[in-house]
All heavy atoms as a GROMACS GRO file, in nm:
protein
  564
    1GLN      N    1  -1.556  -1.338  -0.908
    1GLN     CA    2  -1.550  -1.258  -0.786
    1GLN      C    3  -1.685  -1.190  -0.764
    1GLN      O    4  -1.752  -1.149  -0.857
    1GLN     CB    5  -1.439  -1.155  -0.796
    1GLN     CG    6  -1.419  -1.081  -0.667
    1GLN     CD    7  -1.297  -0.990  -0.674
    1GLN    OE1    8  -1.235  -0.975  -0.776
    1GLN    NE2    9  -1.265  -0.930  -0.563
    2ASP      N   10  -1.723  -1.178  -0.639
    2ASP     CA   11  -1.852  -1.119  -0.601
    2ASP      C   12  -1.836  -0.967  -0.591
    2ASP      O   13  -1.764  -0.919  -0.505
    2ASP     CB   14  -1.896  -1.178  -0.468
    2ASP     CG   15  -2.034  -1.134  -0.428
    2ASP    OD1   16  -2.095  -1.054  -0.501
    2ASP    OD2   17  -2.081  -1.181  -0.325
    3HIS      N   18  -1.907  -0.893  -0.676
    3HIS     CA   19  -1.897  -0.747  -0.677
    3HIS      C   20  -2.025  -0.681  -0.628
    3HIS      O   21  -2.050  -0.566  -0.657
    3HIS     CB   22  -1.866  -0.698  -0.819
    3HIS     CG   23  -1.737  -0.746  -0.873
    3HIS    ND1   24  -1.616  -0.696  -0.831
    3HIS    CD2   25  -1.708  -0.841  -0.965
    3HIS    CE1   26  -1.519  -0.756  -0.895
    3HIS    NE2   27  -1.572  -0.845  -0.977
    4ARG      N   28  -2.110  -0.756  -0.554
    4ARG     CA   29  -2.236  -0.699  -0.508
    4ARG      C   30  -2.212  -0.579  -0.417
    4ARG      O   31  -2.119  -0.577  -0.338
    4ARG     CB   32  -2.318  -0.802  -0.431
    4ARG     CG   33  -2.380  -0.906  -0.520
    4ARG     CD   34  -2.462  -1.002  -0.441
    4ARG     NE   35  -2.369  -1.086  -0.364
    4ARG     CZ   36  -2.407  -1.181  -0.283
    4ARG    NH1   37  -2.534  -1.205  -0.265
    4ARG    NH2   38  -2.319  -1.254  -0.218
    5LEU      N   39  -2.299  -0.480  -0.430
    5LEU     CA   40  -2.292  -0.363  -0.345
    5LEU      C   41  -2.366  -0.393  -0.216
    5LEU      O   42  -2.476  -0.448  -0.217
    5LEU     CB   43  -2.357  -0.242  -0.412
    5LEU     CG   44  -2.300  -0.201  -0.548
    5LEU    CD1   45  -2.370  -0.075  -0.596
    5LEU    CD2   46  -2.151  -0.180  -0.541
    6ALA      N   47  -2.307  -0.357  -0.103
    6ALA     CA   48  -2.370  -0.380   0.026
    6ALA      C   49  -2.339  -0.264   0.119
    6ALA      O   50  -2.224  -0.221   0.130
    6ALA     CB   51  -2.319  -0.510   0.088
    7ALA      N   52  -2.442  -0.212   0.184
    7ALA     CA   53  -2.425  -0.103   0.280
    7ALA      C   54  -2.406  -0.165   0.418
    7ALA      O   55  -2.502  -0.183   0.494
    7ALA     CB   56  -2.545  -0.010   0.277
    8ILE      N   57  -2.283  -0.200   0.453
    8ILE     CA   58  -2.257  -0.268   0.579
    8ILE      C   59  -2.157  -0.195   0.668
    8ILE      O   60  -2.130  -0.239   0.778
    8ILE     CB   61  -2.206  -0.412   0.553
    8ILE    CG1   62  -2.078  -0.409   0.470
    8ILE    CG2   63  -2.314  -0.496   0.487
    8ILE    CD1   64  -2.011  -0.544   0.455
    9ARG      N   65  -2.104  -0.086   0.622
    9ARG     CA   66  -2.005  -0.013   0.700
    9ARG      C   67  -2.073   0.084   0.797
    9ARG      O   68  -2.184   0.130   0.773
    9ARG     CB   69  -1.911   0.066   0.609
    9ARG     CG   70  -1.842  -0.018   0.505
    9ARG     CD   71  -1.725  -0.090   0.566
    9ARG     NE   72  -1.648  -0.153   0.458
    9ARG     CZ   73  -1.605  -0.277   0.462
    9ARG    NH1   74  -1.628  -0.350   0.567
    9ARG    NH2   75  -1.539  -0.327   0.363
   10HIS      N   76  -2.004   0.119   0.903
   10HIS     CA   77  -2.057   0.213   1.002
   10HIS      C   78  -2.013   0.356   0.974
   10HIS      O   79  -2.062   0.450   1.036
   10HIS     CB   80  -2.013   0.173   1.142
   10HIS     CG   81  -2.070   0.040   1.183
   10HIS    ND1   82  -2.202   0.023   1.219
   10HIS    CD2   83  -2.013  -0.083   1.188
   10HIS    CE1   84  -2.224  -0.104   1.246
   10HIS    NE2   85  -2.111  -0.171   1.229
   11LYS      N   86  -1.918   0.373   0.881
   11LYS     CA   87  -1.873   0.507   0.843
   11LYS      C   88  -1.829   0.503   0.697
   11LYS      O   89  -1.799   0.398   0.642
   11LYS     CB   90  -1.760   0.556   0.932
   11LYS     CG   91  -1.632   0.476   0.917
   11LYS     CD   92  -1.520   0.532   1.001
   11LYS     CE   93  -1.391   0.458   0.968
   11LYS     NZ   94  -1.274   0.529   1.009
   12VAL      N   95  -1.824   0.619   0.635
   12VAL     CA   96  -1.781   0.629   0.496
   12VAL      C   97  -1.629   0.622   0.491
   12VAL      O   98  -1.560   0.698   0.560
   12VAL     CB   99  -1.832   0.760   0.431
   12VAL    CG1  100  -1.777   0.773   0.291
   12VAL    CG2  101  -1.983   0.764   0.432
   13ASP      N  102  -1.579   0.530   0.412
   13ASP     CA  103  -1.436   0.515   0.392
   13ASP      C  104  -1.410   0.522   0.241
   13ASP      O  105  -1.503   0.533   0.162
   13ASP     CB  106  -1.390   0.382   0.451
   13ASP     CG  107  -1.240   0.378   0.476
   13ASP    OD1  108  -1.170   0.474   0.442
   13ASP    OD2  109  -1.194   0.276   0.532
   14VAL      N  110  -1.287   0.512   0.200
   14VAL     CA  111  -1.251   0.525   0.058
   14VAL      C  112  -1.324   0.423  -0.029
   14VAL      O  113  -1.361   0.453  -0.142
   14VAL     CB  114  -1.098   0.517   0.039
   14VAL    CG1  115  -1.045   0.378   0.072
   14VAL    CG2  116  -1.059   0.559  -0.100
   15SER      N  117  -1.350   0.303   0.020
   15SER     CA  118  -1.418   0.201  -0.061
   15SER      C  119  -1.568   0.223  -0.070
   15SER      O  120  -1.636   0.154  -0.146
   15SER     CB  121  -1.388   0.062  -0.008
   15SER     OG  122  -1.438   0.048   0.122
   16GLU      N  123  -1.623   0.317   0.006
   16GLU     CA  124  -1.766   0.348   0.000
   16GLU      C  125  -1.796   0.472  -0.085
   16GLU      O  126  -1.908   0.519  -0.087
   16GLU     CB  127  -1.822   0.370   0.141
   16GLU     CG  128  -1.841   0.243   0.219
   16GLU     CD  129  -1.712   0.189   0.276
   16GLU    OE1  130  -1.628   0.266   0.324
   16GLU    OE2  131  -1.695   0.067   0.272
   17VAL      N  132  -1.699   0.523  -0.156
   17VAL     CA  133  -1.716   0.642  -0.238
   17VAL      C  134  -1.752   0.600  -0.382
   17VAL      O  135  -1.690   0.510  -0.438
   17VAL     CB  136  -1.588   0.728  -0.238
   17VAL    CG1  137  -1.601   0.844  -0.333
   17VAL    CG2  138  -1.558   0.776  -0.098
   18PHE      N  139  -1.852   0.666  -0.438
   18PHE     CA  140  -1.891   0.644  -0.577
   18PHE      C  141  -1.879   0.776  -0.652
   18PHE      O  142  -1.900   0.882  -0.596
   18PHE     CB  143  -2.035   0.593  -0.587
   18PHE     CG  144  -2.052   0.456  -0.529
   18PHE    CD1  145  -2.079   0.439  -0.395
   18PHE    CD2  146  -2.039   0.345  -0.609
   18PHE    CE1  147  -2.094   0.313  -0.340
   18PHE    CE2  148  -2.054   0.218  -0.556
   18PHE     CZ  149  -2.081   0.202  -0.421
   19TYR      N  150  -1.846   0.767  -0.779
   19TYR     CA  151  -1.831   0.886  -0.863
   19TYR      C  152  -1.940   0.885  -0.968
   19TYR      O  153  -1.960   0.786  -1.039
   19TYR     CB  154  -1.693   0.886  -0.929
   19TYR     CG  155  -1.583   0.882  -0.826
   19TYR    CD1  156  -1.529   0.761  -0.784
   19TYR    CD2  157  -1.535   0.998  -0.768
   19TYR    CE1  158  -1.429   0.756  -0.688
   19TYR    CE2  159  -1.435   0.995  -0.672
   19TYR     CZ  160  -1.383   0.873  -0.633
   19TYR     OH  161  -1.285   0.869  -0.536
   20LEU      N  162  -2.013   0.995  -0.978
   20LEU     CA  163  -2.121   1.011  -1.074
   20LEU      C  164  -2.062   1.067  -1.202
   20LEU      O  165  -2.000   1.174  -1.201
   20LEU     CB  166  -2.226   1.106  -1.017
   20LEU     CG  167  -2.357   1.117  -1.090
   20LEU    CD1  168  -2.430   0.984  -1.092
   20LEU    CD2  169  -2.443   1.225  -1.026
   21GLU      N  170  -2.078   0.995  -1.312
   21GLU     CA  171  -2.024   1.039  -1.440
   21GLU      C  172  -2.138   1.069  -1.536
   21GLU      O  173  -2.217   0.980  -1.570
   21GLU     CB  174  -1.932   0.932  -1.498
   21GLU     CG  175  -1.810   0.908  -1.410
   21GLU     CD  176  -1.702   0.830  -1.480
   21GLU    OE1  177  -1.709   0.810  -1.603
   21GLU    OE2  178  -1.608   0.790  -1.410
   22ALA      N  179  -2.148   1.196  -1.579
   22ALA     CA  180  -2.251   1.238  -1.674
   22ALA      C  181  -2.213   1.190  -1.814
   22ALA      O  182  -2.096   1.195  -1.853
   22ALA     CB  183  -2.265   1.390  -1.672
   23MET      N  184  -2.313   1.142  -1.887
   23MET     CA  185  -2.291   1.096  -2.023
   23MET      C  186  -2.360   1.191  -2.120
   23MET      O  187  -2.453   1.262  -2.082
   23MET     CB  188  -2.345   0.954  -2.037
   23MET     CG  189  -2.276   0.857  -1.941
   23MET     SD  190  -2.358   0.698  -1.920
   23MET     CE  191  -2.400   0.651  -2.083
   24ASP      N  192  -2.316   1.193  -2.244
   24ASP     CA  193  -2.375   1.281  -2.344
   24ASP      C  194  -2.523   1.254  -2.366
   24ASP      O  195  -2.598   1.342  -2.405
   24ASP     CB  196  -2.302   1.267  -2.478
   24ASP     CG  197  -2.160   1.323  -2.472
   24ASP    OD1  198  -2.132   1.407  -2.383
   24ASP    OD2  199  -2.077   1.283  -2.556
   25SER      N  200  -2.568   1.133  -2.338
   25SER     CA  201  -2.708   1.093  -2.358
   25SER      C  202  -2.802   1.152  -2.255
   25SER      O  203  -2.923   1.141  -2.267
   25SER     CB  204  -2.718   0.941  -2.352
   25SER     OG  205  -2.683   0.895  -2.222
   26GLY      N  206  -2.747   1.213  -2.149
   26GLY     CA  207  -2.829   1.264  -2.040
   26GLY      C  208  -2.840   1.164  -1.925
   26GLY      O  209  -2.896   1.195  -1.822
   27TYR      N  210  -2.788   1.044  -1.946
   27TYR     CA  211  -2.786   0.944  -1.841
   27TYR      C  212  -2.656   0.957  -1.761
   27TYR      O  213  -2.568   1.036  -1.797
   27TYR     CB  214  -2.795   0.803  -1.900
   27TYR     CG  215  -2.935   0.768  -1.946
   27TYR    CD1  216  -2.985   0.817  -2.066
   27TYR    CD2  217  -3.016   0.686  -1.870
   27TYR    CE1  218  -3.114   0.786  -2.109
   27TYR    CE2  219  -3.144   0.654  -1.911
   27TYR     CZ  220  -3.192   0.704  -2.030
   27TYR     OH  221  -3.318   0.673  -2.070
   28PHE      N  222  -2.647   0.879  -1.654
   28PHE     CA  223  -2.529   0.882  -1.569
   28PHE      C  224  -2.478   0.742  -1.544
   28PHE      O  225  -2.553   0.645  -1.554
   28PHE     CB  226  -2.565   0.946  -1.433
   28PHE     CG  227  -2.603   1.090  -1.444
   28PHE    CD1  228  -2.732   1.127  -1.474
   28PHE    CD2  229  -2.508   1.188  -1.425
   28PHE    CE1  230  -2.768   1.260  -1.485
   28PHE    CE2  231  -2.542   1.322  -1.435
   28PHE     CZ  232  -2.672   1.358  -1.466
   29ALA      N  233  -2.351   0.733  -1.511
   29ALA     CA  234  -2.291   0.607  -1.470
   29ALA      C  235  -2.232   0.628  -1.331
   29ALA      O  236  -2.190   0.739  -1.296
   29ALA     CB  237  -2.182   0.564  -1.567
   30LEU      N  238  -2.231   0.522  -1.250
   30LEU     CA  239  -2.169   0.525  -1.118
   30LEU      C  240  -2.041   0.444  -1.123
   30LEU      O  241  -2.043   0.326  -1.155
   30LEU     CB  242  -2.262   0.464  -1.013
   30LEU     CG  243  -2.378   0.548  -0.966
   30LEU    CD1  244  -2.468   0.466  -0.874
   30LEU    CD2  245  -2.329   0.671  -0.895
   31ARG      N  246  -1.930   0.511  -1.096
   31ARG     CA  247  -1.800   0.443  -1.094
   31ARG      C  248  -1.761   0.418  -0.949
   31ARG      O  249  -1.770   0.507  -0.864
   31ARG     CB  250  -1.693   0.526  -1.164
   31ARG     CG  251  -1.559   0.456  -1.177
   31ARG     CD  252  -1.463   0.532  -1.268
   31ARG     NE  253  -1.462   0.675  -1.246
   31ARG     CZ  254  -1.382   0.738  -1.159
   31ARG    NH1  255  -1.302   0.670  -1.081
   31ARG    NH2  256  -1.387   0.869  -1.149
   32THR      N  257  -1.717   0.298  -0.919
   32THR     CA  258  -1.676   0.264  -0.783
   32THR      C  259  -1.536   0.316  -0.756
   32THR      O  260  -1.465   0.359  -0.847
   32THR     CB  261  -1.678   0.112  -0.763
   32THR    OG1  262  -1.580   0.052  -0.848
   32THR    CG2  263  -1.815   0.053  -0.792
   33SER      N  264  -1.494   0.308  -0.631
   33SER     CA  265  -1.360   0.357  -0.594
   33SER      C  266  -1.249   0.275  -0.657
   33SER      O  267  -1.136   0.322  -0.669
   33SER     CB  268  -1.345   0.357  -0.442
   33SER     OG  269  -1.363   0.227  -0.391
   34ASN      N  270  -1.280   0.153  -0.703
   34ASN     CA  271  -1.177   0.072  -0.770
   34ASN      C  272  -1.186   0.080  -0.922
   34ASN      O  273  -1.124   0.002  -0.994
   34ASN     CB  274  -1.181  -0.073  -0.722
   34ASN     CG  275  -1.306  -0.146  -0.762
   34ASN    OD1  276  -1.398  -0.087  -0.818
   34ASN    ND2  277  -1.313  -0.274  -0.733
   35GLY      N  278  -1.267   0.174  -0.974
   35GLY     CA  279  -1.272   0.200  -1.117
   35GLY      C  280  -1.372   0.119  -1.195
   35GLY      O  281  -1.381   0.132  -1.317
   36LYS      N  282  -1.450   0.034  -1.130
   36LYS     CA  283  -1.552  -0.046  -1.198
   36LYS      C  284  -1.682   0.033  -1.204
   36LYS      O  285  -1.702   0.129  -1.131
   36LYS     CB  286  -1.576  -0.178  -1.123
   36LYS     CG  287  -1.453  -0.260  -1.099
   36LYS     CD  288  -1.400  -0.318  -1.226
   36LYS     CE  289  -1.281  -0.410  -1.194
   36LYS     NZ  290  -1.228  -0.472  -1.311
   37PHE      N  291  -1.773  -0.010  -1.293
   37PHE     CA  292  -1.901   0.059  -1.309
   37PHE      C  293  -2.015  -0.026  -1.253
   37PHE      O  294  -2.015  -0.148  -1.266
   37PHE     CB  295  -1.926   0.094  -1.455
   37PHE     CG  296  -1.832   0.200  -1.504
   37PHE    CD1  297  -1.715   0.165  -1.570
   37PHE    CD2  298  -1.857   0.334  -1.479
   37PHE    CE1  299  -1.627   0.262  -1.612
   37PHE    CE2  300  -1.769   0.432  -1.520
   37PHE     CZ  301  -1.653   0.396  -1.588
   38VAL      N  302  -2.112   0.041  -1.192
   38VAL     CA  303  -2.226  -0.024  -1.128
   38VAL      C  304  -2.329  -0.061  -1.234
   38VAL      O  305  -2.357   0.017  -1.325
   38VAL     CB  306  -2.289   0.070  -1.023
   38VAL    CG1  307  -2.418   0.013  -0.968
   38VAL    CG2  308  -2.189   0.098  -0.912
   39ALA      N  309  -2.386  -0.182  -1.221
   39ALA     CA  310  -2.490  -0.231  -1.312
   39ALA      C  311  -2.573  -0.335  -1.238
   39ALA      O  312  -2.527  -0.392  -1.139
   39ALA     CB  313  -2.428  -0.293  -1.437
   40PRO      N  314  -2.696  -0.363  -1.288
   40PRO     CA  315  -2.772  -0.474  -1.230
   40PRO      C  316  -2.702  -0.606  -1.262
   40PRO      O  317  -2.643  -0.623  -1.369
   40PRO     CB  318  -2.908  -0.467  -1.301
   40PRO     CG  319  -2.911  -0.336  -1.370
   40PRO     CD  320  -2.771  -0.291  -1.389
   41ALA      N  321  -2.709  -0.703  -1.171
   41ALA     CA  322  -2.636  -0.829  -1.187
   41ALA      C  323  -2.690  -0.916  -1.300
   41ALA      O  324  -2.614  -0.965  -1.382
   41ALA     CB  325  -2.638  -0.907  -1.056
   42HIS      N  326  -2.823  -0.936  -1.306
   42HIS     CA  327  -2.877  -1.033  -1.402
   42HIS      C  328  -2.979  -0.973  -1.498
   42HIS      O  329  -2.989  -1.016  -1.612
   42HIS     CB  330  -2.941  -1.150  -1.327
   42HIS     CG  331  -2.847  -1.216  -1.232
   42HIS    ND1  332  -2.739  -1.290  -1.273
   42HIS    CD2  333  -2.842  -1.217  -1.097
   42HIS    CE1  334  -2.673  -1.335  -1.169
   42HIS    NE2  335  -2.734  -1.292  -1.060
   43ASP      N  336  -3.056  -0.880  -1.450
   43ASP     CA  337  -3.158  -0.816  -1.532
   43ASP      C  338  -3.186  -0.678  -1.471
   43ASP      O  339  -3.122  -0.640  -1.374
   43ASP     CB  340  -3.285  -0.901  -1.541
   43ASP     CG  341  -3.347  -0.930  -1.405
   43ASP    OD1  342  -3.343  -0.844  -1.315
   43ASP    OD2  343  -3.402  -1.040  -1.388
   44ALA      N  344  -3.279  -0.607  -1.526
   44ALA     CA  345  -3.307  -0.470  -1.481
   44ALA      C  346  -3.350  -0.463  -1.336
   44ALA      O  347  -3.344  -0.357  -1.275
   44ALA     CB  348  -3.413  -0.406  -1.570
   45TYR      N  349  -3.394  -0.576  -1.277
   45TYR     CA  350  -3.442  -0.576  -1.139
   45TYR      C  351  -3.348  -0.651  -1.045
   45TYR      O  352  -3.380  -0.673  -0.930
   45TYR     CB  353  -3.582  -0.636  -1.134
   45TYR     CG  354  -3.677  -0.561  -1.224
   45TYR    CD1  355  -3.714  -0.614  -1.347
   45TYR    CD2  356  -3.726  -0.436  -1.190
   45TYR    CE1  357  -3.799  -0.544  -1.433
   45TYR    CE2  358  -3.810  -0.366  -1.275
   45TYR     CZ  359  -3.846  -0.421  -1.396
   45TYR     OH  360  -3.929  -0.351  -1.480
   46GLY      N  361  -3.233  -0.691  -1.094
   46GLY     CA  362  -3.139  -0.767  -1.012
   46GLY      C  363  -3.064  -0.679  -0.914
   46GLY      O  364  -3.070  -0.556  -0.920
   47PRO      N  365  -2.989  -0.741  -0.824
   47PRO     CA  366  -2.908  -0.663  -0.730
   47PRO      C  367  -2.800  -0.586  -0.805
   47PRO      O  368  -2.756  -0.628  -0.913
   47PRO     CB  369  -2.847  -0.770  -0.639
   47PRO     CG  370  -2.853  -0.896  -0.718
   47PRO     CD  371  -2.971  -0.885  -0.807
   48LEU      N  372  -2.760  -0.474  -0.751
   48LEU     CA  373  -2.655  -0.394  -0.815
   48LEU      C  374  -2.518  -0.450  -0.781
   48LEU      O  375  -2.493  -0.492  -0.669
   48LEU     CB  376  -2.665  -0.249  -0.770
   48LEU     CG  377  -2.790  -0.174  -0.814
   48LEU    CD1  378  -2.790  -0.032  -0.758
   48LEU    CD2  379  -2.801  -0.171  -0.966
   49VAL      N  380  -2.432  -0.451  -0.881
   49VAL     CA  381  -2.294  -0.496  -0.864
   49VAL      C  382  -2.201  -0.390  -0.918
   49VAL      O  383  -2.238  -0.310  -1.003
   49VAL     CB  384  -2.268  -0.631  -0.935
   49VAL    CG1  385  -2.350  -0.742  -0.873
   49VAL    CG2  386  -2.295  -0.621  -1.084
   50GLY      N  387  -2.080  -0.388  -0.868
   50GLY     CA  388  -1.981  -0.291  -0.914
   50GLY      C  389  -1.868  -0.362  -0.986
   50GLY      O  390  -1.755  -0.358  -0.940
   51GLY      N  391  -1.898  -0.427  -1.099
   51GLY     CA  392  -1.795  -0.505  -1.167
   51GLY      C  393  -1.778  -0.475  -1.314
   51GLY      O  394  -1.698  -0.537  -1.381
   52GLY      N  395  -1.853  -0.377  -1.367
   52GLY     CA  396  -1.844  -0.347  -1.510
   52GLY      C  397  -1.714  -0.278  -1.548
   52GLY      O  398  -1.669  -0.186  -1.481
   53GLU      N  399  -1.654  -0.324  -1.656
   53GLU     CA  400  -1.529  -0.264  -1.704
   53GLU      C  401  -1.552  -0.136  -1.783
   53GLU      O  402  -1.468  -0.047  -1.782
   53GLU     CB  403  -1.454  -0.365  -1.791
   53GLU     CG  404  -1.409  -0.490  -1.717
   53GLU     CD  405  -1.298  -0.462  -1.616
   53GLU    OE1  406  -1.220  -0.368  -1.637
   53GLU    OE2  407  -1.293  -0.534  -1.516
   54ASP      N  408  -1.665  -0.129  -1.854
   54ASP     CA  409  -1.696  -0.015  -1.940
   54ASP      C  410  -1.840   0.029  -1.915
   54ASP      O  411  -1.920  -0.043  -1.857
   54ASP     CB  412  -1.682  -0.053  -2.088
   54ASP     CG  413  -1.540  -0.094  -2.122
   54ASP    OD1  414  -1.448  -0.014  -2.098
   54ASP    OD2  415  -1.522  -0.206  -2.174
   55ILE      N  416  -1.874   0.148  -1.966
   55ILE     CA  417  -2.011   0.198  -1.955
   55ILE      C  418  -2.088   0.150  -2.077
   55ILE      O  419  -2.055   0.184  -2.190
   55ILE     CB  420  -2.015   0.351  -1.949
   55ILE    CG1  421  -1.937   0.402  -1.828
   55ILE    CG2  422  -2.160   0.401  -1.943
   55ILE    CD1  423  -1.921   0.552  -1.826
   56GLY      N  424  -2.190   0.069  -2.052
   56GLY     CA  425  -2.278   0.022  -2.157
   56GLY      C  426  -2.422   0.050  -2.117
   56GLY      O  427  -2.449   0.125  -2.024
   57GLU      N  428  -2.516  -0.015  -2.186
   57GLU     CA  429  -2.657   0.007  -2.157
   57GLU      C  430  -2.692  -0.027  -2.012
   57GLU      O  431  -2.767   0.045  -1.947
   57GLU     CB  432  -2.742  -0.078  -2.252
   57GLU     CG  433  -2.890  -0.058  -2.234
   57GLU     CD  434  -2.972  -0.142  -2.330
   57GLU    OE1  435  -2.916  -0.200  -2.423
   57GLU    OE2  436  -3.094  -0.148  -2.309
   58TRP      N  437  -2.636  -0.135  -1.959
   58TRP     CA  438  -2.669  -0.178  -1.823
   58TRP      C  439  -2.601  -0.091  -1.717
   58TRP      O  440  -2.638  -0.092  -1.601
   58TRP     CB  441  -2.632  -0.324  -1.802
   58TRP     CG  442  -2.727  -0.414  -1.876
   58TRP    CD1  443  -2.704  -0.476  -1.994
   58TRP    CD2  444  -2.859  -0.448  -1.837
   58TRP    NE1  445  -2.814  -0.548  -2.032
   58TRP    CE2  446  -2.911  -0.533  -1.937
   58TRP    CE3  447  -2.940  -0.416  -1.728
   58TRP    CZ2  448  -3.040  -0.585  -1.930
   58TRP    CZ3  449  -3.067  -0.469  -1.722
   58TRP    CH2  450  -3.116  -0.553  -1.821
   59GLU      N  451  -2.498  -0.018  -1.754
   59GLU     CA  452  -2.428   0.068  -1.659
   59GLU      C  453  -2.476   0.212  -1.665
   59GLU      O  454  -2.417   0.300  -1.604
   59GLU     CB  455  -2.276   0.064  -1.687
   59GLU     CG  456  -2.211  -0.069  -1.657
   59GLU     CD  457  -2.232  -0.171  -1.767
   59GLU    OE1  458  -2.265  -0.134  -1.880
   59GLU    OE2  459  -2.214  -0.290  -1.739
   60SER      N  460  -2.584   0.238  -1.737
   60SER     CA  461  -2.639   0.372  -1.755
   60SER      C  462  -2.766   0.388  -1.672
   60SER      O  463  -2.855   0.302  -1.676
   60SER     CB  464  -2.672   0.397  -1.902
   60SER     OG  465  -2.557   0.379  -1.981
   61PHE      N  466  -2.775   0.497  -1.599
   61PHE     CA  467  -2.890   0.522  -1.512
   61PHE      C  468  -2.948   0.660  -1.539
   61PHE      O  469  -2.875   0.753  -1.573
   61PHE     CB  470  -2.848   0.516  -1.365
   61PHE     CG  471  -2.798   0.381  -1.323
   61PHE    CD1  472  -2.665   0.349  -1.333
   61PHE    CD2  473  -2.887   0.287  -1.274
   61PHE    CE1  474  -2.618   0.224  -1.294
   61PHE    CE2  475  -2.841   0.162  -1.236
   61PHE     CZ  476  -2.707   0.131  -1.246
   62GLU      N  477  -3.078   0.670  -1.522
   62GLU     CA  478  -3.147   0.798  -1.531
   62GLU      C  479  -3.175   0.842  -1.388
   62GLU      O  480  -3.216   0.762  -1.304
   62GLU     CB  481  -3.278   0.782  -1.608
   62GLU     CG  482  -3.355   0.909  -1.626
   62GLU     CD  483  -3.480   0.888  -1.709
   62GLU    OE1  484  -3.532   0.775  -1.714
   62GLU    OE2  485  -3.526   0.985  -1.766
   63ILE      N  486  -3.152   0.968  -1.359
   63ILE     CA  487  -3.176   1.020  -1.225
   63ILE      C  488  -3.298   1.109  -1.228
   63ILE      O  489  -3.304   1.206  -1.303
   63ILE     CB  490  -3.053   1.099  -1.173
   63ILE    CG1  491  -2.934   1.004  -1.163
   63ILE    CG2  492  -3.085   1.163  -1.039
   63ILE    CD1  493  -2.807   1.071  -1.119
   64ASP      N  494  -3.397   1.072  -1.148
   64ASP     CA  495  -3.518   1.153  -1.134
   64ASP      C  496  -3.500   1.247  -1.016
   64ASP      O  497  -3.440   1.210  -0.915
   64ASP     CB  498  -3.641   1.064  -1.108
   64ASP     CG  499  -3.679   0.982  -1.229
   64ASP    OD1  500  -3.652   1.026  -1.342
   64ASP    OD2  501  -3.735   0.873  -1.211
   65ALA      N  502  -3.555   1.366  -1.028
   65ALA     CA  503  -3.551   1.461  -0.916
   65ALA      C  504  -3.636   1.405  -0.803
   65ALA      O  505  -3.741   1.348  -0.825
   65ALA     CB  506  -3.603   1.597  -0.960
   66TYR      N  507  -3.588   1.421  -0.683
   66TYR     CA  508  -3.660   1.371  -0.566
   66TYR      C  509  -3.670   1.483  -0.465
   66TYR      O  510  -3.572   1.547  -0.433
   66TYR     CB  511  -3.586   1.254  -0.504
   66TYR     CG  512  -3.643   1.212  -0.370
   66TYR    CD1  513  -3.762   1.140  -0.363
   66TYR    CD2  514  -3.582   1.249  -0.253
   66TYR    CE1  515  -3.816   1.102  -0.241
   66TYR    CE2  516  -3.635   1.213  -0.129
   66TYR     CZ  517  -3.751   1.140  -0.124
   66TYR     OH  518  -3.805   1.105  -0.004
   67GLU      N  519  -3.791   1.505  -0.417
   67GLU     CA  520  -3.813   1.603  -0.311
   67GLU      C  521  -3.885   1.532  -0.199
   67GLU      O  522  -3.996   1.480  -0.218
   67GLU     CB  523  -3.896   1.720  -0.362
   67GLU     CG  524  -3.821   1.805  -0.463
   67GLU     CD  525  -3.901   1.928  -0.505
   67GLU    OE1  526  -3.980   1.978  -0.422
   67GLU    OE2  527  -3.883   1.971  -0.618
   68PRO      N  528  -3.826   1.528  -0.080
   68PRO     CA  529  -3.893   1.464   0.033
   68PRO      C  530  -4.028   1.527   0.058
   68PRO      O  531  -4.048   1.647   0.035
   68PRO     CB  532  -3.797   1.490   0.151
   68PRO     CG  533  -3.666   1.514   0.087
   68PRO     CD  534  -3.694   1.579  -0.046
   69GLU      N  535  -4.119   1.446   0.103
   69GLU     CA  536  -4.255   1.493   0.130
   69GLU      C  537  -4.254   1.612   0.226
   69GLU      O  538  -4.185   1.612   0.327
   69GLU     CB  539  -4.336   1.379   0.192
   69GLU     CG  540  -4.484   1.401   0.184
   69GLU     CD  541  -4.558   1.276   0.226
   69GLU    OE1  542  -4.525   1.167   0.179
   69GLU    OE2  543  -4.649   1.291   0.308
   70GLY      N  544  -4.328   1.716   0.191
   70GLY     CA  545  -4.340   1.834   0.277
   70GLY      C  546  -4.230   1.938   0.257
   70GLY      O  547  -4.227   2.038   0.325
   71GLN      N  548  -4.139   1.913   0.162
   71GLN     CA  549  -4.032   2.010   0.137
   71GLN      C  550  -4.043   2.060  -0.006
   71GLN      O  551  -4.078   1.986  -0.096
   71GLN     CB  552  -3.894   1.945   0.158
   71GLN     CG  553  -3.871   1.904   0.300
   71GLN     CD  554  -3.731   1.850   0.320
   71GLN    OE1  555  -3.645   1.864   0.234
   71GLN    NE2  556  -3.707   1.791   0.434
   72LEU      N  557  -4.013   2.185  -0.025
   72LEU     CA  558  -4.015   2.245  -0.158
   72LEU      C  559  -3.878   2.290  -0.199
   72LEU      O  560  -3.799   2.332  -0.125
   72LEU     CB  561  -4.113   2.362  -0.163
   72LEU     CG  562  -4.258   2.327  -0.135
   72LEU    CD1  563  -4.341   2.453  -0.134
   72LEU    CD2  564  -4.310   2.234  -0.245
   0.00000   0.00000   0.00000
């Protein structure tokens, strides 16, 4: 089954909701609305898919602080 993530909806609905789960390591996992975890499909640079059953190395993400240009 194809679990690729795609931003194709015109409004946010229940299937477009993701849950951020903090891990003890300081990393985070993204859980989809159907309970699967987001990971790259083939390698670290592949498209993101929402098909992981458990949180492993590929389902772990680091979040960097982001400040839009010109804002403090």
